[in-house]
DRENDO-1510 file (C-alpha; in Angstrom, 1 decimal, always signed):
<recs>
REC; n; res; u; v; w
REC; 1; MET; -6.4; -59.1; +86.3 .
REC; 2; LYS; -2.6; -60.3; +86.9 .
REC; 3; ALA; -1.5; -61.5; +83.4 .
REC; 4; HIS; -1.2; -65.1; +83.8 .
REC; 5; THR; +1.7; -65.8; +81.0 .
REC; 6; GLY; +1.5; -68.9; +78.5 .
REC; 7; VAL; +4.5; -70.3; +76.9 .
REC; 8; MET; +4.8; -72.9; +74.2 .
REC; 9; SER; +7.8; -75.4; +74.6 .
REC; 10; ALA; +8.9; -77.9; +72.8 .
REC; 11; SER; +12.1; -80.4; +71.6 .
REC; 12; ALA; +14.6; -78.4; +69.3 .
REC; 13; THR; +14.0; -81.3; +66.8 .
REC; 14; ARG; +9.9; -80.0; +66.7 .
REC; 15; PRO; +10.1; -76.7; +65.6 .
REC; 16; THR; +6.9; -75.9; +64.4 .
REC; 17; LEU; +4.0; -76.5; +66.5 .
REC; 18; GLN; +0.6; -76.8; +63.5 .
REC; 19; GLY; -1.6; -79.0; +63.4 .
REC; 20; ARG; -1.3; -81.9; +60.8 .
REC; 21; ARG; -4.0; -84.0; +59.2 .
REC; 22; SER; -3.7; -87.4; +60.3 .
REC; 23; PRO; -3.4; -90.3; +58.4 .
REC; 24; GLY; -5.8; -93.2; +58.6 .
REC; 25; ILE; -4.9; -96.0; +61.1 .
REC; 26; GLN; -5.7; -98.9; +62.6 .
REC; 27; ILE; -4.8; -100.3; +65.5 .
REC; 28; PRO; -4.3; -104.1; +66.0 .
REC; 29; ALA; -7.2; -106.2; +67.8 .
REC; 30; GLY; -6.3; -109.1; +69.9 .
REC; 31; GLN; -3.2; -107.9; +71.0 .
REC; 32; PRO; -2.0; -106.5; +75.0 .
REC; 33; ALA; +0.2; -103.7; +73.6 .
REC; 34; VAL; +1.3; -102.4; +69.8 .
REC; 35; GLU; +3.6; -100.2; +68.8 .
REC; 36; ILE; +2.4; -97.9; +65.9 .
REC; 37; GLU; +4.7; -95.1; +64.1 .
REC; 38; ILE; +2.3; -92.4; +63.3 .
REC; 39; ALA; +5.3; -90.3; +61.3 .
REC; 40; ALA; +9.1; -90.1; +61.2 .
REC; 41; GLY; +10.2; -90.0; +64.5 .
REC; 42; GLU; +6.5; -90.5; +66.4 .
REC; 43; THR; +6.1; -93.8; +67.1 .
REC; 44; VAL; +3.5; -94.4; +70.0 .
REC; 45; HIS; +3.2; -97.0; +72.4 .
REC; 46; LEU; +0.1; -98.3; +73.4 .
REC; 47; SER; -0.7; -100.5; +76.2 .
REC; 48; ASN; -3.5; -102.8; +78.2 .
REC; 49; LEU; -5.3; -102.9; +74.9 .
REC; 50; GLN; -7.5; -105.7; +75.9 .
REC; 51; LYS; -8.7; -103.8; +79.1 .
REC; 52; VAL; -12.1; -103.0; +79.1 .
REC; 53; PHE; -13.4; -99.8; +80.0 .
REC; 54; TRP; -17.5; -100.0; +79.4 .
REC; 55; PRO; -18.4; -103.4; +80.8 .
REC; 56; GLU; -22.0; -103.3; +79.5 .
REC; 57; ALA; -21.0; -102.7; +76.5 .
REC; 58; GLY; -17.9; -104.8; +75.7 .
REC; 59; ILE; -16.0; -101.9; +74.8 .
REC; 60; THR; -11.9; -102.2; +75.1 .
REC; 61; LYS; -9.0; -98.9; +75.9 .
REC; 62; ARG; -8.4; -100.4; +72.2 .
REC; 63; ASP; -12.3; -99.2; +71.2 .
REC; 64; LEU; -11.2; -95.7; +72.6 .
REC; 65; LEU; -7.6; -95.5; +71.0 .
REC; 66; GLN; -9.5; -96.7; +67.8 .
REC; 67; TYR; -12.2; -94.2; +67.9 .
REC; 68; TYR; -10.3; -91.2; +68.8 .
REC; 69; ALA; -7.9; -91.9; +65.8 .
REC; 70; ASP; -10.5; -92.4; +63.5 .
REC; 71; VAL; -12.2; -88.7; +64.5 .
REC; 72; SER; -8.8; -86.8; +64.6 .
REC; 73; PRO; -8.4; -85.1; +61.5 .
REC; 74; PHE; -12.0; -83.5; +62.7 .
REC; 75; LEU; -11.0; -83.4; +66.8 .
REC; 76; LEU; -7.4; -81.9; +66.5 .
REC; 77; PRO; -7.8; -78.1; +65.0 .
REC; 78; HIS; -9.9; -77.5; +68.3 .
REC; 79; LEU; -7.2; -78.6; +70.3 .
REC; 80; ILE; -3.9; -77.7; +68.6 .
REC; 81; ASN; -2.3; -75.0; +70.6 .
REC; 82; ARG; -4.2; -75.3; +73.8 .
REC; 83; ALA; -3.2; -76.4; +77.1 .
REC; 84; MET; -4.6; -79.7; +77.8 .
REC; 85; VAL; -5.9; -80.4; +81.3 .
REC; 86; MET; -6.0; -84.6; +82.2 .
REC; 87; LYS; -8.5; -86.4; +83.5 .
REC; 88; ARG; -7.4; -90.2; +84.1 .
REC; 89; TYR; -9.2; -92.9; +84.2 .
REC; 90; PRO; -6.7; -96.0; +84.4 .
REC; 91; ASP; -9.5; -98.5; +85.3 .
REC; 92; GLY; -12.0; -97.6; +82.3 .
REC; 93; ALA; -15.3; -95.4; +82.7 .
REC; 94; TYR; -16.4; -96.8; +86.0 .
REC; 95; GLY; -13.8; -96.8; +88.0 .
REC; 96; LYS; -12.3; -94.2; +90.2 .
REC; 97; PHE; -10.1; -91.1; +88.0 .
REC; 98; PHE; -8.0; -88.0; +89.0 .
REC; 99; PHE; -6.6; -84.7; +87.5 .
REC; 100; GLN; -2.9; -84.0; +86.4 .
REC; 101; LYS; -1.9; -80.9; +85.3 .
REC; 102; ARG; +1.8; -81.1; +84.6 .
REC; 103; ALA; +3.1; -83.0; +81.5 .
REC; 104; PRO; +4.8; -86.5; +83.3 .
REC; 105; ALA; +8.0; -86.8; +83.0 .
REC; 106; PRO; +9.8; -88.3; +81.0 .
REC; 107; ARG; +7.2; -88.1; +78.4 .
REC; 108; PRO; +7.8; -88.5; +74.6 .
REC; 109; GLU; +10.4; -85.2; +72.6 .
REC; 110; TRP; +7.1; -84.6; +70.6 .
REC; 111; VAL; +4.3; -83.9; +72.9 .
REC; 112; PRO; +5.3; -80.1; +73.8 .
REC; 113; VAL; +3.9; -78.4; +76.7 .
REC; 114; CYS; +2.5; -75.0; +77.4 .
REC; 115; GLU; +4.0; -73.0; +80.6 .
REC; 116; ILE; +1.3; -71.1; +82.7 .
REC; 117; LEU; +1.3; -69.4; +85.4 .
REC; 118; HIS; -0.9; -70.0; +88.0 .
REC; 119; PRO; -2.2; -67.4; +90.7 .
REC; 120; SER; -0.3; -69.6; +93.0 .
REC; 121; ALA; +2.9; -68.1; +91.2 .
REC; 122; ASN; +3.7; -72.2; +90.7 .
REC; 123; LEU; +4.6; -72.6; +86.7 .
REC; 124; VAL; +2.5; -75.5; +84.8 .
REC; 125; ASP; +3.6; -77.4; +82.3 .
REC; 126; PHE; +0.8; -78.7; +80.7 .
REC; 127; PRO; +1.1; -81.1; +77.9 .
REC; 128; VAL; -0.1; -79.4; +74.4 .
REC; 129; ILE; -2.1; -82.4; +72.0 .
REC; 130; GLN; -0.9; -81.5; +68.2 .
REC; 131; ASP; -1.4; -84.3; +66.0 .
REC; 132; LEU; -2.4; -87.7; +66.2 .
REC; 133; ALA; +0.4; -89.5; +68.2 .
REC; 134; GLY; +0.5; -87.0; +71.1 .
REC; 135; LEU; -3.3; -87.3; +70.8 .
REC; 136; LEU; -2.9; -91.4; +71.1 .
REC; 137; TRP; -0.7; -90.7; +73.4 .
REC; 138; VAL; -2.8; -88.7; +76.1 .
REC; 139; VAL; -6.0; -91.4; +75.5 .
REC; 140; ASN; -3.2; -94.4; +76.2 .
REC; 141; LEU; -2.5; -92.5; +79.7 .
REC; 142; GLY; -6.1; -93.4; +80.4 .
REC; 143; CYS; -7.7; -90.3; +79.4 .
REC; 144; ILE; -11.4; -90.9; +78.3 .
REC; 145; ASP; -12.7; -87.3; +77.5 .
REC; 146; LEU; -10.5; -84.2; +76.8 .
REC; 147; ASN; -10.3; -81.2; +78.5 .
REC; 148; PRO; -8.8; -78.1; +77.0 .
REC; 149; TRP; -8.1; -74.8; +77.4 .
REC; 150; TYR; -10.2; -72.1; +76.3 .
REC; 151; ALA; -7.6; -69.6; +75.1 .
REC; 152; ARG; -4.5; -70.7; +73.2 .
REC; 153; CYS; -1.2; -70.7; +74.9 .
REC; 154; ASP; +0.3; -67.8; +73.5 .
REC; 155; ASP; -2.2; -65.3; +75.2 .
REC; 156; VAL; -3.9; -67.9; +77.9 .
REC; 157; ASP; -6.3; -64.8; +79.6 .
REC; 158; ARG; -7.7; -64.0; +76.1 .
REC; 159; PRO; -10.3; -66.6; +75.2 .
REC; 160; ASP; -11.8; -67.4; +71.5 .
REC; 161; TYR; -14.7; -68.2; +72.3 .
REC; 162; LEU; -17.4; -68.4; +75.3 .
REC; 163; HIS; -20.4; -71.1; +76.2 .
REC; 164; PHE; -22.9; -71.8; +78.3 .
REC; 165; ASP; -23.2; -74.9; +80.4 .
REC; 166; LEU; -26.7; -76.2; +80.5 .
REC; 167; ASP; -27.5; -78.7; +83.2 .
REC; 168; PRO; -30.4; -80.3; +84.5 .
REC; 169; THR; -31.4; -79.7; +88.6 .
REC; 170; PRO; -32.9; -82.9; +90.1 .
REC; 171; GLY; -36.8; -83.4; +88.7 .
REC; 172; ALA; -35.7; -81.7; +85.3 .
REC; 173; GLU; -36.1; -83.8; +81.9 .
REC; 174; PHE; -33.9; -83.8; +79.2 .
REC; 175; GLN; -36.2; -81.8; +76.8 .
REC; 176; GLN; -36.4; -78.9; +79.0 .
REC; 177; VAL; -32.7; -78.7; +78.4 .
REC; 178; LEU; -33.1; -78.7; +75.1 .
REC; 179; GLU; -36.3; -76.0; +75.8 .
REC; 180; VAL; -33.9; -73.8; +77.5 .
REC; 181; ALA; -30.8; -74.2; +74.6 .
REC; 182; LEU; -33.1; -72.7; +72.0 .
REC; 183; ILE; -34.4; -69.8; +74.6 .
REC; 184; ILE; -30.4; -68.8; +75.2 .
REC; 185; ARG; -30.3; -68.9; +71.0 .
REC; 186; ASP; -32.8; -66.8; +70.9 .
REC; 187; ALA; -31.5; -64.0; +73.1 .
REC; 188; LEU; -27.8; -64.2; +71.4 .
REC; 189; LEU; -29.9; -63.8; +67.8 .
REC; 190; GLU; -31.5; -60.8; +69.6 .
REC; 191; LYS; -27.8; -59.4; +70.1 .
REC; 192; LYS; -27.1; -61.0; +66.6 .
REC; 193; ILE; -24.7; -63.4; +68.5 .
REC; 194; SER; -24.6; -67.0; +66.6 .
REC; 195; CYS; -24.0; -69.6; +68.7 .
REC; 196; TYR; -23.3; -73.8; +68.4 .
REC; 197; PRO; -25.2; -76.5; +70.3 .
REC; 198; LYS; -23.0; -79.6; +71.2 .
REC; 199; THR; -24.7; -82.6; +73.6 .
REC; 200; THR; -22.3; -83.0; +76.5 .
REC; 201; GLY; -22.4; -86.9; +76.9 .
REC; 202; SER; -23.7; -86.2; +80.0 .
REC; 203; ARG; -26.6; -84.9; +81.0 .
REC; 204; GLY; -26.9; -81.4; +78.8 .
REC; 205; ILE; -26.0; -79.4; +76.3 .
REC; 206; HIS; -23.2; -76.7; +76.1 .
REC; 207; ILE; -23.6; -73.6; +73.4 .
REC; 208; TYR; -20.7; -72.1; +72.1 .
REC; 209; VAL; -19.8; -68.4; +70.5 .
REC; 210; PRO; -17.1; -68.0; +68.9 .
REC; 211; ILE; -15.9; -64.5; +69.7 .
REC; 212; VAL; -12.5; -62.3; +68.6 .
REC; 213; ARG; -10.0; -63.1; +70.7 .
REC; 214; GLY; -9.4; -59.5; +73.1 .
REC; 215; PRO; -11.1; -59.5; +76.5 .
REC; 216; LEU; -10.0; -61.0; +79.2 .
REC; 217; GLN; -11.3; -64.4; +80.3 .
REC; 218; LYS; -13.1; -62.2; +83.3 .
REC; 219; GLN; -14.6; -60.1; +80.9 .
REC; 220; VAL; -16.0; -63.1; +78.9 .
REC; 221; TRP; -16.8; -65.0; +82.4 .
REC; 222; ALA; -19.1; -61.5; +83.5 .
REC; 223; PHE; -20.8; -61.4; +80.0 .
REC; 224; ALA; -22.1; -64.9; +80.8 .
REC; 225; LYS; -23.1; -64.3; +84.1 .
REC; 226; SER; -25.1; -61.4; +82.9 .
REC; 227; LEU; -26.8; -63.0; +80.3 .
REC; 228; ALA; -27.6; -66.5; +82.8 .
REC; 229; LYS; -28.8; -64.1; +85.3 .
REC; 230; GLU; -31.1; -62.0; +82.9 .
REC; 231; LEU; -32.7; -65.1; +81.5 .
REC; 232; ALA; -33.1; -67.0; +84.9 .
REC; 233; ASP; -35.1; -63.6; +86.0 .
REC; 234; LYS; -37.0; -63.6; +82.6 .
REC; 235; HIS; -38.0; -67.6; +83.1 .
REC; 236; PRO; -37.9; -68.0; +86.2 .
REC; 237; GLU; -40.4; -71.5; +85.9 .
REC; 238; SER; -37.4; -73.0; +84.0 .
REC; 239; ILE; -34.3; -71.5; +83.8 .
REC; 240; THR; -32.0; -71.1; +87.2 .
REC; 241; ALA; -28.2; -69.5; +87.1 .
REC; 242; GLU; -28.2; -70.3; +91.0 .
REC; 243; TYR; -24.4; -70.7; +92.0 .
REC; 244; ARG; -24.8; -72.4; +95.2 .
REC; 245; VAL; -25.5; -76.2; +94.7 .
REC; 246; ALA; -28.1; -76.0; +97.5 .
REC; 247; LYS; -30.1; -73.0; +97.2 .
REC; 248; ARG; -30.9; -74.3; +92.8 .
REC; 249; PRO; -34.1; -75.2; +92.5 .
REC; 250; PRO; -35.7; -79.1; +91.6 .
REC; 251; ASN; -37.1; -79.1; +87.9 .
REC; 252; HIS; -34.9; -76.3; +86.4 .
REC; 253; VAL; -32.2; -75.9; +83.9 .
REC; 254; LEU; -29.0; -74.4; +85.3 .
REC; 255; VAL; -27.0; -72.2; +83.0 .
REC; 256; ASP; -23.5; -72.6; +84.4 .
REC; 257; TYR; -21.7; -69.4; +83.5 .
REC; 258; ASN; -19.3; -69.8; +86.4 .
REC; 259; GLN; -17.3; -72.8; +83.7 .
REC; 260; ASN; -16.5; -69.8; +81.5 .
REC; 261; ALA; -13.9; -68.6; +84.8 .
REC; 262; TRP; -10.0; -68.5; +84.5 .
REC; 263; GLY; -8.1; -72.1; +85.0 .
REC; 264; ARG; -11.6; -73.5; +84.8 .
REC; 265; THR; -12.1; -76.2; +81.1 .
REC; 266; LEU; -15.2; -78.8; +79.9 .
REC; 267; ALA; -14.7; -82.0; +78.2 .
REC; 268; SER; -14.5; -81.2; +74.3 .
REC; 269; VAL; -16.1; -81.8; +71.1 .
REC; 270; TYR; -16.4; -85.0; +70.1 .
REC; 271; SER; -14.8; -86.4; +73.4 .
REC; 272; VAL; -16.0; -90.0; +74.9 .
REC; 273; ARG; -17.7; -89.8; +78.3 .
REC; 274; PRO; -17.1; -91.7; +81.1 .
REC; 275; LYS; -21.2; -92.7; +81.1 .
REC; 276; PRO; -23.4; -96.1; +79.7 .
REC; 277; ASN; -22.4; -97.2; +75.9 .
REC; 278; ALA; -19.7; -94.4; +75.5 .
REC; 279; PRO; -21.9; -91.3; +74.8 .
REC; 280; VAL; -20.3; -88.3; +72.7 .
REC; 281; SER; -20.2; -85.0; +73.1 .
REC; 282; ALA; -21.1; -84.2; +69.5 .
REC; 283; PRO; -22.2; -81.1; +67.8 .
REC; 284; VAL; -25.7; -81.1; +66.6 .
REC; 285; THR; -27.8; -78.6; +64.6 .
REC; 286; TRP; -30.5; -76.6; +65.9 .
REC; 287; GLU; -32.9; -77.9; +63.3 .
REC; 288; GLU; -32.1; -81.1; +65.7 .
REC; 289; VAL; -32.3; -79.2; +69.0 .
REC; 290; GLU; -35.4; -78.0; +67.4 .
REC; 291; ARG; -37.1; -82.1; +66.1 .
REC; 292; GLY; -35.2; -83.7; +69.5 .
REC; 293; ILE; -32.7; -85.3; +70.7 .
REC; 294; ARG; -31.5; -87.6; +73.4 .
REC; 295; ILE; -28.2; -87.9; +74.7 .
REC; 296; GLU; -27.7; -91.3; +74.1 .
REC; 297; ASP; -27.7; -90.9; +70.7 .
REC; 298; PHE; -24.1; -90.0; +69.8 .
REC; 299; ARG; -21.7; -92.9; +71.0 .
REC; 300; LEU; -18.7; -94.0; +70.1 .
REC; 301; ASP; -19.7; -96.4; +67.9 .
REC; 302; ASN; -21.5; -94.5; +65.3 .
REC; 303; THR; -19.7; -90.9; +65.7 .
REC; 304; PRO; -17.0; -91.9; +62.9 .
REC; 305; GLU; -20.3; -92.6; +60.4 .
REC; 306; ARG; -22.2; -89.4; +61.2 .
REC; 307; LEU; -18.8; -87.4; +60.4 .
REC; 308; LYS; -18.6; -88.2; +57.4 .
REC; 309; SER; -22.2; -87.6; +56.5 .
REC; 310; VAL; -22.5; -84.2; +58.1 .
REC; 311; GLY; -18.8; -83.0; +58.4 .
REC; 312; ASP; -17.9; -80.8; +61.4 .
REC; 313; LEU; -20.1; -78.7; +62.9 .
REC; 314; TYR; -18.4; -76.6; +64.8 .
REC; 315; ALA; -16.0; -75.5; +62.0 .
REC; 316; PRO; -17.1; -72.2; +62.3 .
REC; 317; LEU; -15.5; -72.1; +66.1 .
REC; 318; LEU; -11.9; -72.5; +64.1 .
REC; 319; SER; -12.8; -69.9; +61.4 .
REC; 320; ALA; -11.3; -66.1; +61.3 .
REC; 321; LYS; -14.9; -64.7; +59.6 .
REC; 322; ASN; -17.9; -64.2; +61.5 .
REC; 323; ARG; -17.0; -64.0; +65.2 .
REC; 324; VAL; -18.4; -61.5; +67.4 .
REC; 325; ARG; -16.5; -58.5; +69.0 .
REC; 326; LEU; -17.7; -59.4; +72.2 .
REC; 327; GLU; -16.6; -56.0; +73.4 .
REC; 328; ALA; -19.9; -54.3; +71.6 .
REC; 329; VAL; -22.0; -56.0; +73.9 .
REC; 330; LEU; -19.8; -55.8; +77.3 .
</recs>
């Protein structure tokens, strides 16, 4: 596989790119636009704050920005030093959206970029969200959910986690997704691999595995494919790993390994999703999965309080300890 160089660059006034604890801020209500100084030299202009993003719940763009400010100490460590694919919803959760890879120009000098050479030989400068100012800046552009790369910018070919995206096919219920999640957990535990679930905030469950960086993205994808197909063979009544949409059986749960491919992204942990009542992609415990949860249990309006009580259940994905050496099972 040809290497796809990743290079981080930023203004000379911003020589270090370390994540920082974010101070609590309050975005004023009832104003169409504000400027907020986050740190010295970092003033963010926030616009169209009164625009309604979720009509059924009366949730505004200001509410979305305030949510991300509130959860930023938990979210930012999962974003720093990773290229961000922007999925922009300028007219709210149910309006038209578009993907944008290149960082807008002009942009604030304190928003660095990650330059990645794509297979087409085009060099793309993705924005990198390093702190609260950058987070509010990208959300203000209409990014409801956040889609970071699996690998860090200093080596975009070698991810530091793999995942399984569980999605119900037509006719399947969310309870079936939970049951398949437990099957995957047990299969990974048999290989002495720890894994961590989160809701997608849409219809399914994501299962993440922290790995020691080393294998190429293609190798990580191959492991995920092999396990997904193995489980589909063992549980043909409930699991499918069929890549072709038209061939997927109804009333099954798709174990989507293809989201591990190079250049793909998933909604990050703590991302709000453009679905009714603003659900959140929320980490959960395996005990909660066993008891039964619902996608709608985790929302923009209650996730900050949940974080105060349970903390960051995805902290193991940030730790250097207890990461899987995937080479041993490839």
